[in-house]
N, C-alpha and C positions, 0 to 999 in steps of 0.2 A: 766696438757692441752696437749690434742694430738689430731694433726690434720690428720686425715686417708682418703686416698684415698678407696672406698670402692667396688666401682663397676667402674671395666676398662673402657675405650673407646676402641670400636674395631670397627668403621670405620676409616677409611685413612683421612689425613687431605687436600689430593690432589690427582689424580686421578692417576692410574700407569700410562698410558697411553698418560699423559701429560706430567707427568715425562719424557718417553722415546722418547718422540718427541722432549721436551728441548735440551735434552743430542745426538738429530740426530739419535736413534737406529733403525732401518729397522724391529728387530724382536722381540720376546717374552723370547729370552733365559735368560735375567738377570732380568726378573721382579718380582721373589724373591725377591732377591738380593735390586732387588729397593722399593718391599714394606718394607723389614725390614731397608733401608736406612732413608724411608720418619714416618717410626713410633720412628727410633733415633732419627730426624730431630727433630719433633714434639714434644719428650722429653725435649730435648733443648731447645725451647724456652718457654714451657712451664717454664721450671727451672727456668730460665733467665727472664724472664718476669713477671711471677709468676700469670700464665692464665691459663687455660682451652680451648684447641683450640678445641678438641671432646665433644660430650654427655658424661656425666662420675658423678658419685653420690661420694659425700664427708661427713664426717661426723665427728664434732666437739665434743670431749668428753671434758667437764668442771667442777673443783670442786665446782664451784658455777657461777653466772649469772657475775661477774664482773673480771672477769679474764680478763689481759690485755696477748696479744695486742688489740684483737678483741672488749673489750668491750672499748668505745671510747663516750668523747663528741663533742658534734657539737652544735653551738647556745645555749648551755645549757641542750640541751637534750643530756640524755644520753642513748646507744643504742650496739646492737653488732653488731657489721661491718662483713658478712659474704665473704672470702677470695676466691681466685681464679673466678675472672670473666670470662666471664660473665654467668650472674644470670641466671638458668632459671626457678624453683621451691624448695620450701619446703616443704619436704616429710613428716617431721612429727621432733617436740620437746618434747622429752620424757625428765620427769625428776623423780628424788626420793622427795618426803615432806618428812614435819618433822617427819612425823609417819615411814616413810620406804616404803609406798605405792608409785609401778609404775603409774604415773599419763604420762598424752601427755595435752600438752599447746595445745587450739586451735585459730588461727587466726577469731580474732569477734569481738564482742563490748567488753566482759567481758574478753576477752584472751590477746592474742596479733596483734599489726598492724606492717603491711610492709613497709619500706618507697624504692620504688624502682625506682631508678635513673640510667637509660640509663644500665652500666654493672656492677653496684654495689646496693646491698640493705643492709638493716638495720632494725635491729627488736628490738621493745620497748612495752612495754605493753601499750595497749589501754588507751584512752581518760580516766581518772582518778581511773585506775587500776592501783596497782603493782606488780615489779618481786614477781611470786611466791616463798612461805619460803621454803627452803628445809635441807632434812636431811645432816649431816655436813660429807658427805663419799667422798669418790674420783667417780668421772665421775657420781654426781647427777645430772648432766644435757649432753644431746647427741643429736643434731643437727644434722638433715641428708637434705643435699638437691642437687640439680643436677643445673650442669653448664655445657656451652660449646654448640657447636654449632649440631644439628643433622645431618647434611651432609657435604659433603665437598662443598657444593655450598652456603652453612650457611656461610665459612670461608671467612673473609675479604682478598683484596687483599693483603696487607701489609703482612698481616701472613703465606701468601699462598709464598707469593716473601723469606719473611726468610727461609721458611722450602725448597723450591726450592733452595734456593742457598748456603743452609748446605747441601744437596743431592749432589747436582754438584760439591761441593769441597770435598766431601766424596768420591765420585765415581769417579771424572777424577784423583785426585792428592794420595787416598786413607791418607787424614791429618786429625786431628782433627782442629777445628778453634783456631788461637788465640788471643791473646787478641788484636791485632790491628786490625784484621781482625774484630774481635766482636763489635770492637768501631765503626768502619763502619755502621755497621749493627744496635747498638744503635742509632747513629743520624735518620736514616731511620726509626727506630721505636719509635722516641720520642713521650710518652703519650699515645701511642696504650695500653701500660698496663689496662688504664681505660677507652678507650674509645671507642676502636676499635670497639664494640659489641652495641654501641649505636644507 
């Protein structure tokens, strides 16, 4: 099993002008440096809270449909829950059938169905259908989906605050957040990893 980001985000989570204003800077001399700090802080927030801030594409490679930790049971229903919320769209579900042929599983009455609740999404066979039979090979299932906000206007204010706080710390003191600093931010972000994009 492997989880890979196949397309990186290109847009910034916060406008450079906003960061410059919050730091009290009057000119654009440090704009390139601020862009780097915004990207760095965004990566830190994504890693700590296991989320996607800006639009990006992920691929989940599995040897079967039933690999943990993403294959889960909820209320007696088994499904694959895609990580890195907030969910945007499934691009494709490809698999290798029992004869070794490449197939694409479609969302339909005879394919799979999505349960999209706010920021998280689950995939399972449609009613009265089964998981497709696979060939016993590595990466016999490849799920591709997009996550994250399309523009910085769509990023929740809590996430913007967290990114801005890291940028300010890095710019003003040139140090990395320590455990006590993160603890304070964690209290602010409680519950946001699952619900902030709902």
